[in-house]
All heavy atoms as an XYZ file, in Angstrom:
992
protein
N      36.721     43.179     75.075
C      36.475     43.853     76.286
C      34.964     44.049     76.528
O      34.227     44.328     75.609
C      37.147     45.251     76.371
C      36.934     45.941     77.622
C      37.819     47.190     77.644
O      38.794     47.392     76.896
N      37.416     48.085     78.488
N      34.498     43.829     77.719
C      33.052     43.900     78.037
C      32.690     45.377     78.267
O      33.404     46.109     79.004
C      32.724     43.112     79.317
C      32.972     41.569     79.086
C      31.321     43.280     79.746
C      32.900     40.745     80.299
N      31.608     45.812     77.729
C      31.060     47.154     77.918
C      30.182     47.088     79.184
O      29.079     46.569     79.147
C      30.228     47.623     76.720
C      29.740     49.008     76.888
O      29.518     49.535     78.061
N      29.478     49.684     75.790
N      30.785     47.579     80.316
C      29.996     47.467     81.567
C      28.668     48.272     81.595
O      27.695     47.829     82.146
C      30.927     47.958     82.777
C      32.077     47.039     83.075
C      32.932     47.543     84.195
C      31.561     45.612     83.420
N      28.671     49.409     80.965
C      27.440     50.169     80.955
C      26.337     49.425     80.224
O      25.143     49.498     80.554
C      27.681     51.596     80.336
C      28.471     52.460     81.284
O      28.367     52.350     82.506
N      29.199     53.390     80.728
N      26.667     48.844     79.050
C      25.727     48.047     78.357
C      25.257     46.840     79.163
O      24.070     46.530     79.201
C      26.312     47.590     76.986
C      25.314     46.875     76.078
C      25.895     46.534     74.796
C      24.862     45.820     73.923
N      25.406     45.464     72.652
N      26.174     46.167     79.841
C      25.808     45.046     80.677
C      24.885     45.465     81.749
O      23.907     44.807     82.042
C      27.119     44.369     81.268
O      27.976     44.010     80.197
C      26.790     43.206     82.135
N      25.170     46.548     82.385
C      24.288     47.031     83.503
C      22.916     47.389     82.928
O      21.888     47.043     83.574
C      24.876     48.286     84.157
C      26.129     48.084     84.913
C      26.746     49.410     85.450
C      28.093     49.224     86.043
N      28.681     50.495     86.372
N      22.920     48.046     81.803
C      21.599     48.366     81.208
C      20.791     47.115     80.869
O      19.604     47.107     81.053
C      21.850     49.162     79.903
O      20.693     49.510     79.289
N      21.435     46.085     80.384
C      20.738     44.835     80.044
C      20.137     44.199     81.340
O      19.025     43.738     81.392
C      21.707     43.822     79.330
C      21.967     44.429     77.925
C      21.058     42.484     79.268
C      23.067     43.659     77.180
N      20.975     44.188     82.415
C      20.548     43.585     83.702
C      19.368     44.305     84.241
O      18.396     43.699     84.674
C      21.711     43.623     84.698
C      22.801     42.676     84.351
C      23.995     42.860     85.313
O      24.180     43.924     85.887
N      24.806     41.870     85.345
N      19.379     45.683     84.226
C      18.260     46.453     84.748
C      17.012     46.288     83.864
O      15.928     46.136     84.414
C      18.639     47.898     84.918
C      19.750     48.060     85.917
C      17.398     48.772     85.177
C      19.291     47.706     87.322
N      17.196     46.169     82.588
C      16.080     45.916     81.690
C      15.438     44.541     81.914
O      14.193     44.405     81.939
C      16.506     46.050     80.187
O      16.892     47.329     79.886
N      16.226     43.578     82.217
C      15.718     42.246     82.527
C      14.949     42.233     83.804
O      13.935     41.633     83.903
C      16.924     41.239     82.586
C      17.501     40.855     81.245
C      18.763     39.983     81.440
O      19.402     40.028     82.454
N      19.079     39.340     80.321
N      15.438     43.023     84.799
C      14.756     43.067     86.045
C      13.352     43.737     85.822
O      12.344     43.285     86.315
C      15.504     43.922     87.080
C      14.852     44.232     88.374
C      14.522     42.954     89.180
C      15.786     45.138     89.192
N      13.293     44.748     85.047
C      12.085     45.437     84.668
C      11.108     44.509     83.999
O       9.904     44.491     84.314
C      12.292     46.678     83.864
C      11.135     47.493     83.551
C      10.391     47.909     84.804
N       9.016     48.179     84.454
C       8.238     48.974     85.138
N       8.717     49.640     86.152
N       6.987     49.182     84.776
N      11.581     43.729     83.101
C      10.769     42.748     82.375
C      10.195     41.708     83.278
O       9.003     41.336     83.201
C      11.540     42.103     81.188
C      11.737     42.979     80.068
C      12.597     42.275     78.992
C      12.981     43.280     77.918
N      13.875     42.681     76.922
N      11.033     41.263     84.232
C      10.523     40.268     85.214
C       9.381     40.815     86.035
O       8.378     40.187     86.322
C      11.751     39.883     86.145
C      11.285     38.974     87.227
C      11.213     37.630     87.007
C      11.105     39.480     88.503
C      10.806     36.749     88.064
C      10.686     38.665     89.534
C      10.528     37.251     89.329
N       9.556     42.081     86.461
C       8.521     42.725     87.287
C       7.192     42.783     86.479
O       6.134     42.473     86.978
C       8.943     44.144     87.733
C      10.105     44.000     88.735
C       7.807     44.989     88.300
C      10.815     45.311     88.967
N       7.283     43.278     85.252
C       6.119     43.402     84.387
C       5.488     42.050     84.093
O       4.232     41.866     84.222
C       6.440     44.072     83.072
O       6.905     45.390     83.358
N       6.259     41.031     83.784
C       5.752     39.683     83.446
C       5.053     39.045     84.575
O       4.089     38.352     84.356
C       6.969     38.886     82.945
C       6.601     37.468     82.549
C       7.822     36.648     82.078
C       7.351     35.236     81.801
N       8.492     34.453     81.477
N       5.496     39.286     85.741
C       4.951     38.635     86.978
C       3.933     39.507     87.667
O       3.517     39.218     88.800
C       6.082     38.235     87.896
C       6.857     37.109     87.322
O       6.400     35.989     87.245
N       8.077     37.368     86.809
N       3.522     40.589     87.030
C       2.449     41.453     87.549
C       2.787     41.908     88.982
O       1.886     41.990     89.824
C       1.065     40.784     87.503
C      -0.009     41.795     87.669
O       0.152     42.977     87.373
N      -1.189     41.323     88.167
N       4.011     42.196     89.253
C       4.417     42.635     90.600
C       4.020     44.063     90.877
O       3.838     44.475     92.027
C       5.938     42.410     90.767
C       6.306     40.997     90.698
C       6.458     42.985     92.073
C       7.753     40.630     90.671
N       3.725     44.861     89.804
C       3.367     46.260     90.014
C       2.175     46.420     90.950
O       2.050     47.444     91.607
C       3.054     46.880     88.669
C       4.293     47.275     87.836
C       3.864     47.759     86.413
C       5.117     48.379     88.533
N       1.257     45.483     90.918
C       0.034     45.647     91.711
C       0.113     45.097     93.089
O      -0.878     44.995     93.762
C      -1.135     45.023     90.923
C      -1.358     45.744     89.607
O      -1.238     46.932     89.463
N      -1.748     44.947     88.624
N       1.347     44.697     93.482
C       1.543     44.087     94.815
C       2.564     44.930     95.583
O       3.204     45.799     95.041
C       2.010     42.666     94.633
C       0.945     41.770     93.954
O      -0.168     41.632     94.475
N       1.329     41.192     92.859
N       2.770     44.466     96.788
C       3.941     45.036     97.610
C       5.217     44.492     97.083
O       5.354     43.297     96.911
C       3.782     44.755     99.028
C       2.585     45.462     99.708
C       1.366     44.777     99.956
C       2.666     46.829    100.033
C       0.281     45.425    100.524
C       1.607     47.485    100.636
C       0.387     46.751    100.811
O      -0.665     47.395    101.404
N       6.170     45.339     96.779
C       7.453     44.886     96.203
C       8.579     45.679     96.779
O       8.535     46.891     96.754
C       7.409     44.948     94.693
C       8.653     44.345     94.053
S       9.013     45.093     92.481
C       9.450     46.705     92.933
N       9.648     45.025     97.210
C      10.912     45.599     97.601
C      12.045     44.896     96.919
O      12.141     43.629     96.986
C      11.124     45.560     99.095
C      12.477     46.130     99.443
C      10.024     46.257     99.900
N      12.844     45.594     96.144
C      14.037     44.999     95.564
C      15.232     45.756     96.256
O      15.227     46.994     96.311
C      14.085     45.250     94.067
C      12.883     44.630     93.413
C      15.369     44.636     93.484
C      12.740     45.091     91.962
N      16.142     45.049     96.787
C      17.301     45.624     97.400
C      18.581     44.925     96.934
O      18.539     43.768     96.613
C      17.211     45.451     98.942
O      18.364     46.046     99.551
N      19.620     45.731     96.778
C      20.854     45.096     96.321
C      21.890     46.004     95.886
O      21.823     47.265     95.954
N      22.933     45.385     95.313
C      24.024     46.046     94.701
C      23.694     46.266     93.239
O      23.779     45.312     92.423
C      25.318     45.235     94.913
C      26.464     45.623     93.996
O      26.373     46.692     93.437
O      27.398     44.828     93.900
N      23.267     47.403     92.846
C      22.831     47.670     91.430
C      24.016     48.120     90.566
O      23.839     48.226     89.367
C      21.743     48.690     91.461
C      20.452     48.170     92.145
C      20.213     48.492     93.432
C      19.618     47.336     91.417
C      19.056     48.036     94.036
C      18.519     46.841     92.043
C      18.218     47.205     93.358
N      25.174     48.339     91.170
C      26.333     48.802     90.427
C      26.157     49.998     89.570
O      26.831     50.177     88.493
C      26.961     47.582     89.592
C      27.736     46.664     90.418
O      28.400     47.066     91.375
N      27.698     45.399     90.136
N      25.165     50.790     89.898
C      24.997     52.105     89.253
C      24.331     53.021     90.271
O      23.485     52.558     91.083
C      24.158     52.026     87.970
C      22.727     51.591     88.137
S      21.858     51.559     86.594
C      22.617     50.300     85.727
N      24.693     54.264     90.207
C      24.036     55.213     91.139
C      22.657     55.459     90.674
O      22.258     55.272     89.494
C      24.853     56.512     91.160
C      26.232     56.327     91.860
C      26.950     57.593     92.084
O      27.337     58.264     91.012
O      27.175     57.912     93.248
N      21.778     55.903     91.604
C      20.377     56.037     91.421
C      20.108     57.098     90.274
O      19.186     56.880     89.458
C      19.791     56.481     92.690
C      18.291     56.844     92.626
C      18.084     58.330     93.052
O      19.019     58.953     93.546
O      16.944     58.756     92.738
N      20.913     58.083     90.093
C      20.664     59.064     89.025
C      20.762     58.447     87.600
O      20.066     58.821     86.698
C      21.525     60.279     89.181
C      23.073     59.962     89.102
O      23.475     58.812     89.358
N      23.852     60.888     88.703
N      21.635     57.432     87.525
C      21.855     56.701     86.236
C      20.589     55.854     85.992
O      20.132     55.810     84.861
C      23.116     55.858     86.231
C      24.348     56.809     86.300
C      23.190     55.000     84.976
C      25.674     56.114     86.590
N      20.173     55.211     87.050
C      18.921     54.401     86.927
C      17.744     55.231     86.530
O      16.936     54.900     85.640
C      18.628     53.727     88.291
C      17.478     52.727     88.325
C      17.782     51.497     87.511
C      17.117     52.353     89.754
N      17.687     56.411     87.041
C      16.547     57.346     86.736
C      16.625     57.749     85.258
O      15.589     57.890     84.598
C      16.577     58.606     87.613
C      16.068     58.311     89.032
O      15.332     57.371     89.251
N      16.522     59.107     89.947
N      17.790     57.895     84.752
C      17.962     58.333     83.317
C      17.456     57.236     82.385
O      17.122     57.590     81.225
C      19.431     58.671     83.001
C      19.820     59.984     83.625
C      21.322     60.226     83.280
C      21.790     61.482     84.056
N      23.196     61.718     83.825
N      17.429     55.982     82.836
C      16.968     54.904     82.020
C      15.431     54.834     81.852
O      14.878     54.166     81.048
C      17.489     53.532     82.572
C      18.965     53.418     82.551
S      19.565     52.018     83.423
C      19.202     50.758     82.215
N      14.727     55.563     82.730
C      13.305     55.697     82.663
C      12.582     54.355     82.741
O      11.548     54.138     82.201
C      12.796     56.484     81.451
C      13.254     57.886     81.512
O      13.171     58.582     82.512
N      13.766     58.397     80.361
N      13.144     53.399     83.476
C      12.529     52.098     83.606
C      11.760     51.868     84.914
O      10.977     50.999     85.100
C      13.573     50.997     83.453
C      14.187     50.857     82.116
C      15.369     49.829     82.153
C      13.170     50.416     81.088
N      12.033     52.804     85.901
C      11.434     52.611     87.211
C      10.722     53.933     87.647
O      10.695     54.180     88.818
C      12.531     52.232     88.182
C      13.007     50.835     87.995
C      14.070     50.571     87.205
C      12.382     49.786     88.644
C      14.528     49.225     87.021
C      12.811     48.448     88.359
C      13.873     48.229     87.613
N      10.160     54.610     86.687
C       9.480     55.876     87.038
C       8.252     55.635     87.947
O       7.790     56.519     88.625
C       9.078     56.611     85.829
C      10.274     57.148     84.998
O      11.363     57.245     85.556
N      10.072     57.414     83.755
N       7.696     54.402     87.812
C       6.490     54.097     88.606
C       6.834     53.440     89.941
O       6.002     52.846     90.584
C       5.575     53.212     87.767
C       6.258     52.096     87.076
O       7.424     51.997     87.092
O       5.562     51.185     86.562
N       8.095     53.575     90.387
C       8.559     52.993     91.605
C       9.166     54.132     92.449
O       9.448     55.195     91.971
C       9.633     51.899     91.392
C       9.080     50.657     90.761
C       8.918     50.529     89.422
C       8.713     49.647     91.602
C       8.430     49.429     88.839
C       8.150     48.478     91.031
C       7.994     48.363     89.657
N       9.450     53.789     93.703
C      10.175     54.728     94.540
C      11.594     54.103     94.822
O      11.753     52.926     94.885
C       9.476     54.959     95.924
C       8.110     55.574     95.750
C       7.544     56.162     97.056
C       6.694     55.068     97.730
N       6.090     55.592     98.933
N      12.541     55.007     94.997
C      13.899     54.580     95.313
C      14.315     55.195     96.577
O      14.134     56.407     96.828
C      14.881     55.001     94.160
C      14.485     54.217     92.888
C      16.319     54.646     94.619
C      15.290     54.674     91.655
N      14.881     54.355     97.506
C      15.323     54.809     98.835
C      16.783     54.412     98.966
O      17.117     53.228     98.625
C      14.460     54.168     99.946
C      13.064     54.530     99.873
C      12.125     53.726     99.207
C      12.602     55.680    100.560
C      10.771     54.041     99.211
C      11.220     55.973    100.507
C      10.385     55.231     99.823
N      17.590     55.345     99.341
C      18.994     55.092     99.422
C      19.573     55.604    100.782
O      18.988     56.522    101.361
C      19.721     55.687     98.304
C      19.593     57.187     98.174
C      20.203     57.756     96.882
C      20.021     59.258     96.886
N      20.618     59.861     95.721
N      20.715     55.086    101.222
C      21.346     55.615    102.423
C      21.885     57.032    102.154
O      22.103     57.414    101.005
C      22.476     54.678    102.702
C      22.683     53.869    101.482
C      21.410     53.991    100.613
N      22.084     57.759    103.216
C      22.609     59.135    103.049
C      24.054     59.146    102.755
O      24.535     60.103    102.107
C      22.347     59.959    104.309
C      20.790     60.197    104.641
C      20.737     60.917    106.017
C      20.197     60.973    103.566
N      24.755     58.161    103.233
C      26.229     58.108    102.972
C      26.604     56.981    102.041
O      25.835     55.994    101.852
C      26.885     57.858    104.371
C      26.731     58.964    105.316
C      27.454     58.804    106.584
C      27.240     59.867    107.579
N      27.904     59.650    108.825
N      27.722     57.099    101.386
C      28.107     56.029    100.398
C      28.218     54.637    101.068
O      28.537     54.491    102.222
C      29.537     56.493     99.998
C      29.544     57.989    100.183
C      28.690     58.177    101.419
N      27.905     53.616    100.247
C      27.865     52.233    100.692
C      29.019     51.475    100.069
O      29.181     50.274    100.354
C      26.538     51.630    100.336
O      26.268     51.722     98.990
N      29.814     52.146     99.192
C      30.841     51.444     98.459
C      31.941     52.508     98.090
O      31.575     53.611     97.753
C      30.211     50.893     97.216
C      31.124     50.040     96.392
N      31.615     48.816     96.760
C      31.666     50.238     95.173
C      32.392     48.275     95.887
N      32.479     49.142     94.854
N      33.170     52.149     98.271
C      34.245     53.014     98.014
C      35.242     52.388     97.072
O      35.610     51.218     97.182
C      34.967     53.359     99.318
C      34.131     54.130    100.281
C      33.318     53.378    101.171
C      34.111     55.461    100.302
C      32.460     54.090    102.035
C      33.269     56.213    101.196
C      32.453     55.492    102.110
N      35.597     53.112     95.997
C      36.506     52.582     94.955
C      37.622     53.467     94.713
O      37.593     54.662     94.838
C      35.715     52.332     93.633
C      34.666     51.245     93.734
C      35.109     53.602     93.091
N      38.718     52.862     94.345
C      39.991     53.539     93.961
C      40.264     53.073     92.558
O      40.631     51.916     92.357
C      41.063     53.259     94.899
C      42.406     53.999     94.599
C      43.469     53.637     95.542
O      43.840     52.444     95.607
N      44.031     54.603     96.239
N      40.180     53.904     91.528
C      40.422     53.559     90.164
C      41.888     53.695     89.894
O      42.523     54.659     90.174
C      39.585     54.448     89.248
C      38.159     54.208     89.386
C      37.343     55.092     90.087
C      37.519     53.117     88.828
C      35.989     54.965     90.237
C      36.146     52.949     88.969
C      35.372     53.860     89.600
N      42.442     52.673     89.278
C      43.794     52.712     88.786
C      43.738     52.519     87.315
O      42.633     52.430     86.701
C      44.636     51.549     89.437
C      44.684     51.623     90.960
C      45.956     52.145     91.341
C      46.022     52.320     92.900
N      47.272     52.614     93.387
N      44.893     52.387     86.626
C      44.938     52.307     85.132
C      44.023     51.238     84.612
O      43.145     51.528     83.788
C      46.341     52.115     84.671
C      47.233     53.292     84.917
C      48.588     53.049     84.409
C      49.477     54.308     84.691
N      50.844     54.075     84.358
N      44.195     49.973     84.923
C      43.422     48.884     84.304
C      42.568     48.197     85.385
O      41.834     47.223     84.960
C      44.344     47.917     83.582
C      44.977     48.464     82.396
C      45.676     47.410     81.629
C      46.294     47.983     80.352
N      46.923     47.043     79.484
N      42.696     48.500     86.602
C      41.880     47.837     87.594
C      41.536     48.783     88.690
O      41.880     49.964     88.668
C      42.629     46.581     88.140
C      43.993     47.006     88.776
O      44.287     48.138     88.864
N      44.693     45.975     89.190
N      40.725     48.263     89.682
C      40.418     49.138     90.745
C      40.311     48.296     92.058
O      40.181     47.113     91.982
C      39.061     49.876     90.486
C      37.915     48.955     90.497
C      37.143     48.757     91.627
C      37.510     48.324     89.307
C      36.023     47.887     91.598
C      36.421     47.455     89.271
C      35.688     47.304     90.425
N      40.399     49.042     93.112
C      40.288     48.416     94.455
C      38.967     48.979     95.043
O      38.582     50.100     94.687
C      41.415     48.764     95.396
C      42.740     48.261     94.972
C      43.804     48.688     95.922
C      45.231     48.233     95.450
N      46.239     48.816     96.370
N      38.313     48.211     95.863
C      37.079     48.663     96.531
C      36.965     48.173     97.923
O      37.613     47.161     98.342
C      35.863     48.228     95.668
O      35.732     46.800     95.628
N      36.212     48.910     98.764
C      36.019     48.525    100.110
C      34.694     49.178    100.594
O      34.108     49.980     99.948
C      37.122     49.042    101.016
C      37.392     50.490    100.902
C      38.434     51.036    101.944
C      39.775     50.533    101.717
N      40.825     51.120    102.637
N      34.242     48.693    101.767
C      32.977     49.249    102.257
C      33.117     50.386    103.310
O      32.154     50.898    103.763
C      32.085     48.116    102.851
S      32.803     47.311    104.286
N      34.393     50.764    103.601
C      34.643     51.750    104.599
C      35.237     52.977    103.953
O      36.033     52.861    102.990
C      35.546     51.299    105.702
C      34.949     50.211    106.525
C      35.931     49.761    107.601
O      37.046     49.298    107.228
N      35.501     49.716    108.853
N      34.937     54.153    104.530
C      35.536     55.412    104.024
C      37.044     55.393    104.088
O      37.634     54.877    104.943
C      35.000     56.595    104.817
C      35.554     57.833    104.438
N      36.692     58.423    105.000
C      35.201     58.720    103.475
C      36.983     59.572    104.439
N      36.127     59.747    103.455
N      37.576     55.982    103.022
C      39.074     56.130    102.863
C      39.274     57.335    102.012
O      38.636     57.463    100.936
C      39.686     54.870    102.206
C      41.204     54.925    102.198
O      41.751     55.965    101.901
O      41.782     53.884    102.568
N      40.068     58.250    102.408
C      40.317     59.468    101.657
C      40.787     59.315    100.268
O      40.606     60.134     99.398
C      41.314     60.428    102.432
C      40.678     61.036    103.721
O      39.429     61.085    103.795
O      41.459     61.456    104.541
N      41.397     58.212    100.022
C      41.926     57.873     98.667
C      40.962     57.136     97.811
O      41.270     56.782     96.682
C      43.210     57.037     98.785
C      44.329     57.811     99.506
O      44.528     59.054     99.273
N      44.957     57.102    100.395
N      39.758     56.965     98.296
C      38.671     56.219     97.520
C      37.484     57.123     97.267
O      37.197     58.018     98.090
C      38.230     54.984     98.352
C      39.208     53.874     98.395
C      40.506     54.011     98.979
C      38.912     52.631     97.780
C      41.405     52.925     98.982
C      39.787     51.581     97.771
C      41.027     51.722     98.411
O      41.876     50.707     98.438
N      36.846     56.906     96.169
C      35.628     57.652     95.774
C      34.455     56.927     96.353
O      34.248     55.666     96.176
C      35.524     57.667     94.295
C      34.215     58.236     93.683
C      34.063     59.745     94.019
C      34.181     58.059     92.200
N      33.637     57.621     97.122
C      32.406     57.033     97.725
C      31.276     57.061     96.767
O      30.984     58.050     96.128
N      30.570     55.901     96.710
C      29.401     55.800     95.800
C      28.228     55.155     96.521
O      28.381     54.430     97.461
C      29.695     54.858     94.604
C      30.894     55.241     93.722
C      31.253     54.080     92.781
C      30.551     56.437     92.966
N      27.034     55.602     96.095
C      25.784     54.921     96.696
C      25.239     54.122     95.524
O      24.544     54.639     94.610
C      24.842     55.971     97.116
C      25.464     56.820     98.307
C      23.482     55.293     97.619
C      24.529     57.957     98.770
N      25.596     52.817     95.515
C      25.075     51.929     94.515
C      24.261     50.731     95.155
O      23.877     49.885     94.394
C      26.238     51.363     93.607
C      27.337     50.671     94.446
C      26.874     52.562     92.801
C      28.449     50.119     93.566
N      24.046     50.822     96.408
C      23.272     49.827     97.107
C      22.048     50.617     97.629
O      22.250     51.602     98.406
C      24.039     49.212     98.287
C      25.369     48.654     97.825
O      25.326     47.519     97.334
O      26.377     49.299     97.921
N      20.871     50.187     97.202
C      19.655     50.951     97.667
C      18.412     49.979     97.482
O      18.563     48.878     97.133
C      19.497     52.247     96.889
C      19.752     52.123     95.400
C      18.785     51.803     94.497
C      21.031     52.437     94.854
C      19.026     51.769     93.119
C      21.282     52.417     93.529
C      20.307     52.073     92.699
O      20.546     52.007     91.330
N      17.292     50.635     97.792
C      15.977     49.863     97.679
C      15.204     50.485     96.510
O      15.132     51.713     96.370
C      15.139     50.099     98.944
C      15.785     49.495    100.232
C      16.477     50.373    101.088
C      15.686     48.170    100.475
C      17.033     49.834    102.227
C      16.257     47.637    101.629
C      16.940     48.502    102.515
N      14.541     49.592     95.810
C      13.512     49.993     94.790
C      12.220     49.422     95.338
O      12.159     48.209     95.582
C      13.838     49.459     93.434
C      15.179     50.028     92.920
C      12.680     49.824     92.438
C      15.662     49.384     91.622
N      11.167     50.229     95.508
C       9.934     49.662     96.067
C       8.728     50.112     95.199
O       8.831     51.065     94.458
C       9.634     50.231     97.502
O       9.276     51.611     97.389
C      10.840     50.059     98.387
N       7.648     49.400     95.403
C       6.406     49.754     94.750
C       5.924     51.045     95.428
O       6.442     51.401     96.502
C       5.416     48.646     94.893
O       5.273     48.220     96.262
N       4.937     51.701     94.877
C       4.485     53.024     95.389
C       3.825     52.868     96.780
O       3.704     53.814     97.473
C       3.480     53.681     94.385
C       4.096     54.088     93.120
C       4.979     55.315     93.311
O       4.799     56.090     94.138
N       6.016     55.448     92.456
N       3.377     51.711     97.127
C       2.710     51.518     98.344
C       3.610     51.135     99.549
O       3.126     50.685    100.646
C       1.581     50.505     98.225
C       2.072     49.169     97.624
O       3.245     49.015     97.425
N       1.166     48.305     97.297
N       4.886     51.380     99.444
C       5.881     51.109    100.484
C       6.764     52.238    100.657
O       7.237     52.884     99.691
C       6.689     49.810    100.195
C       5.851     48.577    100.149
C       7.816     49.626    101.224
C       6.572     47.340     99.759
N       7.089     52.621    101.874
C       8.120     53.635    102.168
C       9.178     53.027    103.062
O       8.883     52.169    103.891
C       7.516     54.891    102.885
O       6.759     55.551    101.907
N      10.377     53.445    102.937
C      11.461     52.995    103.782
C      12.123     54.151    104.532
O      12.450     55.191    103.898
C      12.499     52.180    103.011
C      11.861     51.010    102.258
C      13.659     51.681    103.933
C      12.705     50.135    101.482
N      12.290     54.064    105.818
C      12.745     55.054    106.723
C      14.029     54.623    107.426
O      14.243     53.387    107.554
C      11.709     55.540    107.708
C      10.422     55.971    107.080
C       9.353     55.125    106.857
C      10.279     57.333    106.630
C       8.175     55.540    106.272
C       9.115     57.739    106.083
C       8.008     56.846    105.847
O       6.912     57.251    105.232
N      14.732     55.564    108.018
C      15.793     55.245    108.907
C      16.808     54.262    108.208
O      17.200     53.263    108.762
C      15.321     54.715    110.211
C      16.393     54.771    111.272
O      17.262     55.571    111.251
O      16.304     53.910    112.261
N      17.186     54.599    106.942
C      18.145     53.708    106.195
C      19.553     53.878    106.748
O      20.003     54.980    106.897
C      18.042     54.060    104.747
C      16.593     53.834    104.227
C      19.035     53.135    103.977
C      16.413     54.277    102.820
N      20.121     52.778    107.028
C      21.485     52.686    107.587
C      22.334     51.830    106.742
O      21.863     50.854    106.123
C      21.471     52.207    109.040
C      20.705     53.146    109.964
C      20.807     52.679    111.339
C      20.209     53.741    112.262
N      19.281     53.390    113.164
N      23.628     52.081    106.729
C      24.563     51.172    106.067
C      25.604     50.746    107.073
O      26.015     51.534    107.918
C      25.195     51.758    104.832
O      25.908     52.989    105.213
N      26.006     49.487    106.973
C      26.973     48.871    107.939
C      27.955     48.053    107.117
O      27.562     47.263    106.288
C      26.179     48.028    108.926
C      26.983     47.472    110.030
C      26.087     46.739    111.052
N      25.860     45.380    110.566
C      24.697     44.846    110.255
N      23.577     45.570    110.383
N      24.561     43.612    109.878
N      29.235     48.354    107.376
C      30.264     47.566    106.663
C      30.294     46.120    107.185
O      30.171     45.820    108.335
C      31.642     48.244    106.956
S      33.000     47.569    105.989
N      30.357     45.172    106.185
C      30.368     43.776    106.523
C      31.747     43.325    106.137
O      32.311     43.542    105.064
C      29.316     43.091    105.666
C      29.099     41.634    106.007
C      28.660     41.252    107.317
C      29.386     40.642    105.122
C      28.469     39.968    107.660
C      29.216     39.311    105.458
C      28.766     38.970    106.711
N      32.396     42.604    107.071
C      33.808     42.285    107.015
C      34.290     41.588    105.760
O      35.471     41.777    105.314
C      34.301     41.547    108.255
C      33.812     40.147    108.338
C      34.576     39.070    107.856
C      32.520     39.825    108.893
C      34.082     37.804    107.887
C      32.068     38.576    108.956
C      32.865     37.575    108.438
O      32.405     36.281    108.502
N      33.507     40.759    105.095
C      33.954     40.057    103.917
C      33.294     40.542    102.662
O      33.214     39.783    101.683
C      33.899     38.578    104.124
C      32.478     38.084    104.236
O      31.549     38.836    104.415
N      32.291     36.788    104.159
N      32.915     41.743    102.631
C      32.286     42.316    101.410
C      32.898     43.692    101.165
O      33.266     44.355    102.089
C      30.743     42.409    101.568
O      30.208     43.045    100.449
N      32.840     44.132     99.896
C      33.305     45.513     99.648
C      32.096     46.457     99.581
O      32.267     47.642     99.221
C      34.149     45.543     98.363
C      33.436     45.102     97.139
O      32.296     44.435     97.299
O      33.831     45.378     95.985
N      30.928     45.968     99.901
C      29.743     46.830     99.991
C      29.217     46.842    101.419
O      29.309     45.766    102.110
C      28.656     46.297     99.084
C      28.895     46.423     97.618
N      28.398     47.493     96.866
C      29.684     45.700     96.795
C      28.845     47.286     95.606
N      29.607     46.296     95.562
N      28.621     47.927    101.801
C      27.902     47.970    103.075
C      26.599     47.317    102.946
O      25.925     47.330    101.899
C      27.739     49.420    103.475
O      28.931     50.069    103.701
N      26.146     46.781    104.103
C      24.798     46.193    104.129
C      23.870     47.328    104.460
O      24.168     48.112    105.316
C      24.704     45.155    105.286
C      25.602     43.953    104.941
C      23.218     44.725    105.516
C      25.719     43.007    106.082
N      22.810     47.453    103.708
C      21.814     48.587    103.987
C      20.556     47.943    104.613
O      20.134     46.836    104.318
C      21.539     49.391    102.793
C      20.895     48.540    101.626
C      22.688     50.121    102.280
C      20.305     49.414    100.552
N      20.051     48.708    105.536
C      18.789     48.264    106.185
C      17.915     49.456    106.420
O      18.371     50.590    106.388
C      19.100     47.556    107.513
O      19.754     48.386    108.430
N      16.656     49.233    106.682
C      15.734     50.312    106.907
C      14.438     49.832    107.513
O      14.235     48.614    107.509
N      13.607     50.702    107.971
C      12.280     50.386    108.477
C      11.280     50.617    107.358
O      11.217     51.635    106.691
C      11.917     51.271    109.697
C      12.912     51.182    110.861
C      12.555     52.204    111.926
C      12.922     49.761    111.423
N      10.435     49.537    107.086
C       9.509     49.648    106.037
C       8.075     49.956    106.503
O       7.705     49.368    107.590
C       9.505     48.368    105.170
C      10.788     48.130    104.548
S      10.760     46.631    103.568
C      12.525     46.360    103.455
N       7.342     50.742    105.816
C       6.029     51.061    106.148
C       5.136     50.770    104.981
O       5.367     51.292    103.785
C       5.850     52.533    106.574
C       4.461     52.905    106.889
C       4.349     54.400    107.293
C       2.930     54.757    107.528
N       2.835     56.211    107.736
N       4.065     49.960    105.088
C       3.090     49.655    104.102
C       2.139     50.752    104.108
O       1.664     51.227    105.118
C       2.384     48.327    104.354
C       3.365     47.119    104.469
C       2.577     45.884    104.695
C       4.210     46.999    103.233
N       1.788     51.284    102.897
C       0.870     52.449    102.888
C      -0.432     52.052    102.197
O      -0.550     51.046    101.510
C       1.546     53.598    102.063
C       2.788     54.048    102.768
C       3.542     55.113    101.988
O       3.343     55.291    100.750
O       4.467     55.664    102.612
């Protein structure tokens, strides 16, 4: 059985190494996507303390956990748990405002968008 938390940790660590290796810290940088972990878990890993994280106000992904599997969707449902696992990670010189999420018909995640300001 695959340990999902360990897999997520490895993926985020690889992303951090890529950023450091390519000297992206001194440039404008926006990473956006499905990180499959809530921002508070990412913060506990202490890998992005020198970055800013911007997220939508409402959940972008909804899951219903069953015994051995789960169902997911991008729209609110009372029987599903709402999560914010889609967000932006930016360099310190970028801010993102007016973040919105929109359900996309063939995905179980909402598309997030926002207005970016270079500082």
